[in-house]
C-alpha positions as CSV (number, residue, x, y, z in Angstrom):
1,M,-111.1,-121.3,127.2
2,S,-112.5,-119.8,130.4
3,S,-110.3,-117.6,132.5
4,K,-110.1,-117.0,136.2
5,L,-108.8,-114.3,138.5
6,I,-106.1,-114.8,141.1
7,S,-106.1,-112.0,143.8
8,T,-103.1,-111.1,145.8
9,G,-104.7,-111.0,149.3
10,V,-102.0,-108.6,150.4
11,Q,-102.4,-104.9,151.1
12,F,-99.6,-102.3,151.2
13,P,-99.9,-98.8,152.6
14,D,-97.4,-97.2,150.3
15,S,-99.2,-95.5,147.4
16,S,-96.3,-96.4,145.1
17,I,-97.2,-100.1,145.5
18,Q,-100.4,-101.7,144.3
19,T,-101.7,-105.2,144.3
20,T,-103.5,-106.6,141.4
21,A,-105.3,-109.6,140.0
22,I,-104.2,-111.5,136.9
23,A,-106.2,-113.5,134.5
24,S,-105.1,-117.0,133.7
25,G,-106.4,-119.8,131.6
26,G,-106.8,-123.2,133.2
27,S,-104.6,-123.9,136.3
28,A,-101.2,-122.9,135.0
29,L,-100.9,-120.1,137.6
30,D,-102.6,-121.8,140.5
31,G,-99.4,-121.9,142.6
32,L,-98.8,-118.2,142.5
33,G,-99.3,-116.3,145.8
34,G,-100.4,-113.1,144.2
35,V,-98.8,-110.1,142.4
36,T,-97.5,-106.8,143.6
37,V,-96.7,-103.9,141.2
38,S,-94.4,-101.3,142.5
39,T,-91.8,-98.6,141.6
40,T,-89.3,-100.3,144.0
41,D,-87.8,-103.8,144.5
42,P,-89.1,-106.1,147.2
43,A,-87.3,-106.3,150.5
44,T,-86.6,-109.0,153.1
45,D,-89.5,-107.5,155.2
46,S,-92.1,-107.1,152.4
47,N,-93.7,-110.2,153.9
48,P,-96.2,-111.6,151.2
49,S,-98.8,-114.0,152.4
50,A,-97.3,-117.0,150.5
51,T,-94.3,-118.2,148.5
52,G,-94.8,-117.9,144.8
53,H,-95.9,-114.2,145.2
54,Q,-94.6,-112.1,142.2
55,W,-93.3,-108.6,142.6
56,I,-92.9,-106.4,139.5
57,N,-90.8,-103.3,139.6
58,K,-92.6,-101.3,136.8
59,T,-89.8,-98.7,136.7
60,S,-86.9,-101.1,136.1
61,G,-88.9,-103.9,134.5
62,E,-87.5,-106.4,137.0
63,L,-89.6,-109.4,138.1
64,Y,-89.2,-111.2,141.4
65,V,-90.7,-114.4,142.9
66,C,-90.8,-115.0,146.6
67,T,-89.2,-118.4,147.4
68,D,-89.3,-117.9,151.2
69,N,-91.8,-115.7,153.0
70,T,-90.5,-116.2,156.6
71,T,-91.5,-113.0,158.4
72,D,-88.9,-110.3,157.9
73,E,-86.5,-112.8,156.4
74,N,-88.0,-113.0,152.9
75,V,-86.0,-114.4,149.9
76,W,-86.9,-113.1,146.4
77,A,-85.5,-114.6,143.2
78,N,-85.0,-112.1,140.4
79,V,-86.3,-113.4,137.1
80,G,-86.5,-110.1,135.3
81,E,-84.0,-108.0,133.5
82,G,-81.7,-107.3,136.4
83,A,-79.2,-109.4,138.1
84,G,-79.4,-110.9,141.6
85,G,-82.3,-111.4,144.0
86,V,-83.1,-110.2,147.4
87,V,-81.7,-112.6,150.0
88,Y,-82.0,-112.5,153.7
89,V,-78.6,-112.8,155.3
90,T,-78.4,-114.0,158.9
91,P,-77.0,-111.2,161.0
92,I,-73.5,-111.8,162.4
93,T,-73.9,-112.0,166.2
94,R,-71.2,-114.3,167.5
95,G,-67.4,-114.5,167.4
96,V,-65.5,-117.7,168.0
97,F,-61.8,-117.9,169.0
98,G,-60.0,-121.2,168.5
99,G,-56.6,-122.9,169.1
100,G,-53.4,-121.2,169.9
101,V,-50.6,-121.8,172.4
102,T,-50.7,-121.3,176.1
103,D,-47.8,-121.0,178.5
104,F,-47.7,-124.8,178.7
105,A,-49.0,-126.4,175.5
106,M,-50.9,-126.2,172.2
107,A,-54.5,-125.4,172.8
108,N,-57.6,-127.0,171.2
109,V,-60.0,-124.8,173.1
110,M,-62.7,-122.7,171.4
111,D,-64.6,-119.9,173.2
112,Y,-67.2,-117.5,172.0
113,I,-68.6,-114.0,172.6
114,T,-71.7,-112.1,171.5
115,I,-69.9,-109.3,169.6
116,A,-72.5,-106.6,170.4
117,T,-72.2,-107.2,174.2
118,T,-69.0,-106.7,176.1
119,G,-68.0,-109.4,178.6
120,N,-65.9,-112.5,179.1
121,A,-65.9,-115.3,176.6
122,T,-67.7,-118.7,177.2
123,D,-66.4,-122.2,176.4
124,F,-67.6,-123.3,172.9
125,G,-65.9,-126.8,172.6
126,D,-62.7,-128.2,171.2
127,L,-60.9,-128.3,167.8
128,T,-60.2,-131.8,166.4
129,V,-56.4,-131.2,166.9
130,A,-54.7,-128.8,169.3
131,R,-52.5,-126.4,167.3
132,K,-51.2,-122.8,166.9
133,H,-50.7,-120.5,163.9
134,L,-54.0,-121.5,162.3
135,A,-56.5,-119.2,160.6
136,A,-60.3,-119.1,160.4
137,C,-63.1,-117.8,158.3
138,A,-66.9,-118.2,158.2
139,S,-70.2,-118.0,156.4
140,S,-73.2,-116.6,158.2
141,T,-73.7,-120.0,159.9
142,R,-70.5,-122.1,159.7
143,G,-67.0,-121.4,161.0
144,V,-63.9,-123.1,159.5
145,F,-60.5,-123.4,161.1
146,G,-57.5,-124.5,158.9
147,G,-53.8,-125.1,159.2
148,G,-51.4,-124.7,162.1
149,D,-47.7,-125.1,161.4
150,A,-46.1,-127.1,158.6
151,S,-47.3,-130.4,160.1
152,H,-51.0,-129.4,160.0
153,N,-53.2,-129.3,157.0
154,E,-56.4,-130.1,158.9
155,I,-59.6,-128.1,158.3
156,D,-62.3,-128.2,161.0
157,Y,-65.8,-126.8,161.0
158,I,-68.4,-125.7,163.5
159,T,-71.9,-124.5,163.4
160,I,-71.4,-121.0,165.0
161,A,-74.8,-120.9,166.7
162,T,-74.4,-124.3,168.4
163,P,-71.5,-124.7,170.9
164,S,-69.9,-128.1,170.4
165,N,-66.7,-129.8,169.4
166,A,-65.4,-129.2,165.8
167,T,-65.8,-131.7,163.0
168,D,-63.3,-132.7,160.3
169,F,-63.9,-130.7,157.1
170,G,-61.0,-131.8,154.9
171,D,-57.4,-130.7,154.2
172,L,-55.6,-127.7,152.9
173,T,-53.5,-128.3,149.8
174,V,-50.4,-128.3,152.0
175,G,-49.7,-128.3,155.7
176,R,-49.0,-124.7,156.8
177,G,-48.9,-122.3,159.7
178,D,-48.5,-118.5,160.0
179,T,-51.4,-118.2,157.5
180,A,-54.3,-115.9,157.2
181,A,-57.9,-116.6,156.1
182,C,-60.9,-114.6,154.8
183,S,-64.3,-115.3,153.2
184,D,-67.1,-113.7,151.1
185,G,-69.6,-115.9,153.0
186,I,-69.5,-118.6,150.4
187,S,-65.9,-119.4,149.8
188,G,-63.1,-119.5,152.4
189,V,-59.6,-118.6,151.4
190,W,-56.2,-119.3,153.1
191,G,-53.0,-117.5,152.0
192,S,-49.4,-117.9,153.1
193,S,-46.0,-118.4,151.4
194,T,-47.1,-118.0,147.8
195,T,-50.1,-120.3,147.9
196,I,-53.7,-119.4,148.2
197,D,-56.2,-122.2,148.8
198,Y,-60.0,-122.1,148.8
199,I,-63.0,-124.1,149.9
200,T,-66.8,-123.9,149.6
201,I,-67.8,-123.4,153.2
202,A,-71.1,-125.2,152.9
203,T,-69.6,-128.3,151.4
204,T,-67.0,-130.4,153.2
205,G,-63.9,-131.6,151.3
206,N,-60.3,-130.7,150.5
207,A,-59.1,-127.3,149.5
208,T,-58.3,-126.3,145.9
209,D,-55.5,-124.1,144.6
210,F,-56.8,-120.5,144.1
211,G,-53.6,-118.7,142.9
212,D,-50.6,-116.9,144.4
213,L,-49.9,-113.9,146.6
214,T,-47.9,-111.1,145.0
215,V,-45.1,-111.6,147.5
216,A,-44.4,-115.0,149.1
217,R,-44.7,-114.4,152.8
218,T,-46.0,-115.8,156.1
219,A,-47.3,-114.2,159.4
220,L,-49.7,-112.0,157.5
221,G,-53.3,-110.8,158.3
222,A,-56.5,-110.9,156.2
223,C,-60.0,-109.5,156.0
224,A,-62.8,-109.4,153.5
225,N,-66.2,-108.1,152.5
226,A,-68.8,-109.9,150.4
227,T,-66.6,-109.5,147.2
228,R,-63.0,-108.9,147.9
229,G,-60.4,-110.5,150.2
230,V,-57.3,-108.5,151.4
231,F,-54.0,-109.8,152.7
232,A,-51.6,-107.5,154.5
233,S,-48.1,-107.4,155.9
234,G,-46.1,-110.5,156.8
235,Y,-42.5,-111.8,156.7
236,S,-40.4,-112.7,153.6
237,G,-36.7,-112.1,154.2
238,G,-37.8,-109.0,156.1
239,Y,-40.9,-107.3,157.5
240,Q,-43.4,-106.6,154.8
241,N,-45.8,-103.7,154.3
242,V,-47.5,-105.0,151.1
243,I,-51.2,-105.3,150.8
244,D,-52.7,-107.7,148.1
245,Y,-56.3,-108.3,147.1
246,I,-58.3,-111.0,145.4
247,T,-61.9,-111.3,144.1
248,I,-63.0,-114.3,146.2
249,A,-65.5,-115.7,143.7
250,T,-62.8,-115.8,141.0
251,P,-59.7,-117.9,141.6
252,S,-56.6,-116.1,140.3
253,N,-53.4,-114.6,141.5
254,A,-53.6,-111.6,143.9
255,T,-53.1,-108.0,142.8
256,D,-51.3,-105.2,144.6
257,F,-53.6,-103.1,146.7
258,G,-51.2,-100.6,148.4
259,D,-49.1,-100.5,151.6
260,I,-49.8,-100.8,155.3
261,A,-48.6,-97.9,157.5
262,V,-46.1,-99.9,159.5
263,A,-44.3,-103.0,158.0
264,R,-44.9,-105.8,160.5
265,L,-45.8,-109.4,161.0
266,Y,-48.7,-111.1,162.7
267,P,-51.3,-108.4,162.5
268,A,-55.0,-109.3,163.2
269,G,-57.5,-108.4,160.5
270,C,-61.3,-108.0,160.5
271,A,-63.9,-106.0,158.4
272,D,-67.4,-104.8,158.0
273,A,-69.1,-104.5,154.6
274,T,-66.8,-101.7,153.5
275,R,-63.8,-101.1,155.8
276,G,-61.0,-103.4,156.8
277,I,-58.9,-103.1,159.9
278,F,-55.4,-104.5,160.6
279,A,-54.3,-104.3,164.3
280,G,-51.2,-105.0,166.3
281,G,-48.2,-107.1,165.2
282,A,-44.5,-106.9,165.6
283,A,-42.3,-104.4,163.7
284,S,-38.5,-104.6,163.0
285,G,-36.5,-102.9,165.6
286,I,-39.6,-102.0,167.6
287,G,-41.2,-105.3,168.7
288,Q,-44.9,-105.4,169.5
289,V,-47.0,-102.5,168.3
290,D,-50.5,-101.3,169.2
291,T,-51.0,-99.7,165.7
292,M,-54.4,-100.1,164.0
293,D,-54.7,-99.2,160.2
294,Y,-57.7,-99.2,158.0
295,I,-58.5,-99.5,154.4
296,T,-61.6,-99.1,152.2
297,I,-61.8,-102.6,150.8
298,A,-63.4,-101.6,147.4
299,T,-60.8,-98.9,146.8
300,T,-57.1,-99.7,146.4
301,G,-54.6,-97.5,148.1
302,N,-52.4,-97.2,151.2
303,A,-53.8,-97.9,154.7
304,T,-54.6,-95.0,157.1
305,D,-54.1,-94.7,160.8
306,F,-57.1,-95.8,162.8
307,G,-56.0,-95.6,166.4
308,N,-54.4,-97.9,169.0
309,L,-55.2,-101.2,170.8
310,T,-55.4,-101.0,174.6
311,G,-51.8,-102.5,174.7
312,L,-48.9,-103.7,172.6
313,R,-49.4,-107.1,171.2
314,Y,-48.9,-109.5,168.2
315,N,-50.3,-112.9,167.2
316,A,-53.8,-111.9,168.3
317,S,-56.9,-112.7,166.3
318,A,-60.0,-110.8,165.3
319,C,-63.6,-111.1,164.4
320,A,-66.4,-108.7,163.6
321,D,-70.1,-108.1,163.0
322,A,-71.6,-105.3,160.9
323,T,-70.6,-102.7,163.4
324,R,-67.8,-103.8,165.8
325,G,-64.4,-105.5,165.5
326,V,-63.0,-107.5,168.4
327,F,-59.3,-108.4,168.9
328,G,-58.5,-111.2,171.3
329,G,-55.4,-112.9,172.7
330,G,-51.8,-112.5,171.5
331,Y,-48.4,-111.9,173.0
332,A,-48.4,-108.6,174.9
333,T,-46.0,-106.2,176.5
334,P,-45.1,-104.7,178.9
335,A,-46.0,-107.9,180.7
336,A,-44.0,-109.8,178.0
337,A,-46.5,-112.7,178.2
338,K,-49.4,-114.2,176.5
339,T,-52.7,-112.5,177.2
340,N,-56.4,-113.2,177.4
341,V,-57.4,-109.6,176.8
342,M,-60.1,-108.7,174.2
343,D,-60.4,-105.2,172.8
344,Y,-63.2,-103.7,170.6
345,I,-63.6,-100.9,168.2
346,T,-66.5,-99.4,166.2
347,I,-65.2,-100.1,162.6
348,Q,-66.6,-97.0,161.0
349,T,-65.4,-94.7,163.8
350,T,-61.6,-94.1,164.0
351,G,-60.2,-94.1,167.6
352,N,-58.5,-96.2,170.2
353,A,-59.8,-99.6,171.2
354,T,-61.7,-100.3,174.5
355,D,-61.6,-103.3,176.8
356,F,-64.2,-105.9,175.9
357,G,-63.5,-108.7,178.4
358,D,-61.3,-111.8,178.6
359,L,-60.9,-115.1,176.7
360,T,-61.4,-118.3,178.8
361,V,-57.7,-119.2,178.3
362,T,-54.7,-117.0,178.0
363,R,-53.0,-117.7,174.6
364,E,-51.5,-116.4,171.4
365,S,-51.3,-117.6,167.8
366,L,-55.0,-118.4,167.8
367,A,-57.7,-117.9,165.1
368,A,-61.1,-116.2,165.1
369,C,-64.2,-116.1,162.9
370,S,-67.8,-114.7,163.2
371,G,-71.3,-115.5,162.1
372,G,-74.9,-115.9,163.2
């Protein structure tokens, strides 16, 4: 049988990387886009000339095939000895705030911000049902809002990059409010009372039982990274300081994480890839607080003081990108009224929050999420 050579057609300046040609019999390898041999793994900006390009890490023995060669957004499937490929993840750029209650009525309004750029929010569209005490989570592209008092089990979804009205997604397992939600980018999870529900964000449908919190409570906050979800504080016959965690990809009961610095209800939670922040709330005998605590999500333990919000408030909501957390709305003092204020922090740098801008509508008991 005759053989032929398939050349890579790609040159790399790094001397640790070499392209090569491979011999094949017949046409079995005609669809390949070339081969790279290197001492490292490919990256999202390796940019081969075609899909089907193979990348061999000769140090680890891992083999990758490029399935999407979009410039600087490559996707590589790992077919070697290691686990996991190299996947381009759409950067989080936009935060969306939805629902709540104004001085006059329940709100269905949604507004959005560009998290990296301070300024006032812009109208996004409307939820399918006006409601308060709902919670939201997101993938890199889709935001999902669920719950809102005991009479509401609705779940709505939006495409975060495209302002428009929300669309029906399905229902939570039970109607509920005073809940908190978080996501690993694939599954969305809601927790309150004892019940934790989950959905697959990319697939519409009703929620499924996930497990139970360690302490049955409402009015809690939540945050997550790509692996772990964390629920903090709340109310259950008294103000709670408990923090629970779950592995979002594995439905099961929550496990004790540690304690938050100040027992309180209605904190707002957000996170980057490693650190979670819980801000504001209302504490027994104190009322609204401006306290912000932080945790390292991968490491159980008690929360640590981060700094203070620009004012006292509870029932705010929060969203974040890879760098910055933004807290919006809530019930504030000393004005003793609902607010449209947004604050921001740099998540990896402890310190007090800074004014970001204003929401389009003054309200509290709203929800927020973020994505690309």
